[in-house]
N, C-alpha and C positions, 0 to 999 in steps of 0.2 A: 814290726807292728808298732804303731804309734802309741805313746804312753797315754793313758786315760786323762780326761779333763778333771782337774782337782778343784776348780773354783766355779762358783755359780752366783748369779745375781737374781734375786726375786724382787719384782717391781710391786711394791705394796703401798704406794702413795695415793691411790685413788680415793675419792670421796664415797664411792659406792652408792651413788644417787638412785640407781635402779633397784637397790635392795633396801631402801628405806621402807618402814621405820626401823628395821633391824640394825642398820648401820648408823643410826642416831646415837647409839650407846656403845657400839663395838666396831672396830675397823673390819672391813670385809675379810681379810685373810684369817681373822681369828673367829670367824663364824663356826659354830660347832658342826661336826660331821661325826655322828656316832658319839663315842667318848673322846674323840680327838678334835682337831680343828683343821681347816683347810691348809694353813701354813705348816702345821706339824706333819701332816701327810706329805706335803711337798718336801720338807726337810728330810724326812726318813727315806723318801724315794730317791732323792739326790744322793744321800749318804750311801744307800744301798749300792749305787752305781759308781762309788769311788770319790765323790765330792768330799773334800776335807775342810774347805773354807767357803762360807756363804755370806754374801753381802745382802742386806735387806734395805732397799731404797724406800724411804718413808717420807710422808708429809703429814697426812691426816692422822691425828691421834698417835703421834710418834712415841710419846712417853708411855702410853698404855701398851703399845706393841712391844717396846723394848723391855718393859717390866715383866712381860709374860715370857718372852723367849730368852732373855738374859744373854749370856755370852756363848750359849750353845753347849756348855759342858754336860748338861743332863742328856743331850742327844749324842754326845761323843763327836761333836763337830764344832769348829770355830765359827761363831756368828758375829758379824760386825754390822751394826745398824748405822746407815748413812742417812742423814736428814737433809731434806730440801727446805730452804726458806720459802720458796715459791714453787708451785707445781711446774715440773720440767718436762712433762710428757713421758713417753715410753723409752726414749733414748737419751734425752738430756741428763737424767740422773747418773748415767754412766760416766759422764765427764767429771763428776765430783770425786770419783775413785779411780780414775784412769791410771794413776801412778802405781796402783796396786793390782792392776789387771794386765800383767806383762806376759801372759800366756793365754792360749785359747780358753774361753769360758762360756758357760751356759748363761742364757738370759731367759727368764720365765715370768709371765704375768702372774700376779698374786691371786688370781681367781680361776686358775686352771687345776683340774684334777685329772690325772692320767696314770696309766701303768706303762708308759713309754719306756723302752729299753734305752736309757741314756748312754749306756756304754756303746751300743751299736751306733747311736747317733754321733757320738764323739769320734768313733773310728771313721765313719763316713765323712764327717765334716773336715777332719784333719787331713784326709786324703785328697781333698778338693783344693784347687788353686783359687780360693775365694775367701775374702775376709768376713763374709756373711753367709751363713747357711740358715735358711728359713725352714721350719717344720710346717708341713701342710696336712690337711685332713679333708677327706671327701665326706660331705654331709648331704643328706636328702632334704630338699626344701619343698614342702607341699605346695601344690598349685591348686587354688580354690575353684577353678573352673574346669569343666570337661573339655578335653582337647579333641577337636573335630579334624578327621583326616578325610580329604576329598579327592575325587578324580573328576576333574572338570566340574560339572554342575551336580554331581552326585556324591552323597556321603558314603564312604566305604568302611569307616570305622569311627567309633567314639571311644576315646580313652578317658575313663572317669577319674578326674582329679589326680593326674599323675604326679609323681615326685620327680624333681629335677636334681641331679647330682652336681654339686659345685665344690670345687677345691678351694679351701679357704686357708688363711694364715691361722695357725693353731696357737699363737702367742708364746711360742718356744723357739729359741734361736741359739746358734753357736756363733760367736764372734771371735775374731783374732785381733791382736793389738793394733794392727794397721788400720782398723776401722776408725780409730780416733782422729785420723787425719781428716775425716769427713764430718766429725761431730763438734759443733761449737761448744765452748766452755760455758757452763752455767746458764744456758739459754733453753727455752722451751723448744723441744725437737722430738718429733714423733717418728715411729718406725716407717710410716707411709712416706714421710718426707725423705728419710734416709734411702729407702728403696728407690724412689723416683729419681733422686740425685745420682744414685749409682747407675741406674739404667741409662740416664741421660749422658753420663760420662763414659759409658761402656764398661764399667767395672763389673766383673762376674759376680753373680749371686747363685749359690747352690741351693737346691731344693731337696728336702727329705720328706717323702710322702709316708706318713705313719698309718698303720692299720690297727694300732692299739686303742684301748679304751681312752676316751677323751671327753671332757665336758667343761664348758665355761659356765661358772655359777654366778655370772654377773646379773642375772635376772631372777626374781623370786621363784618363778616356775621351774627354772633350771636348778636352782639351789635345792628346792624341795625334791626334785627328781634325783639329784645326787645323794641326798640323805637317804632316800628310799633304796637306791641301788647299793649304797654302802652297807645298809642294814641287811639287805637280801644276800649280798655276797660276803658279808662279814669282813669287809675291808677291801681296799684296792690300792694300787700305786705305791706299794712298799710300806703302807701303814699298818699292815697286819702283824 
């Protein structure tokens, strides 16, 4: 059995434009959820599944974030804050710490809340012959029109505003050190660009379809939903 993944990177450099005015005074990962924060819930969830060292890639309000999380000693985990001088996208920030990522590692967007079993994900990804494993999630997308089903010139059924299921990137990844051969140093580089370049070159990409709780709090309505769900459940994602 493969050893668990001990290192993770949380991408926390975004401006949080869709969450303004809240993010005018506080970076998105430090938004409150119950008596905790988005980032603290992530830290505790990763620690619960064996992560011992966490890099936080920052740009916007770096000093504020670093002052809050410190070195991780109060969480029982090592935390290193990595700062970008300029925004580097979702993958570019990894190039600044690549010398310290010499074994498989998790990557997670800083606006994701989930109770994903990271241990199961680690075992799956390490068993695959791929430098990148993407976590996906099926979500229901409402359709605002009634769907008409016909037989020739006659209507046989009307499906009122159906939901369409779509499999999306969940903003969680497992990467192996070989991935750095594809990532330019200190340049803006996004996950979409990485995936496209890997597909074009024929490099394998593994997929892990999750069924666990997951929400992206990048918009105000989703952030409020997460706060309500957290309060109702009295915690999720290892933050209990």
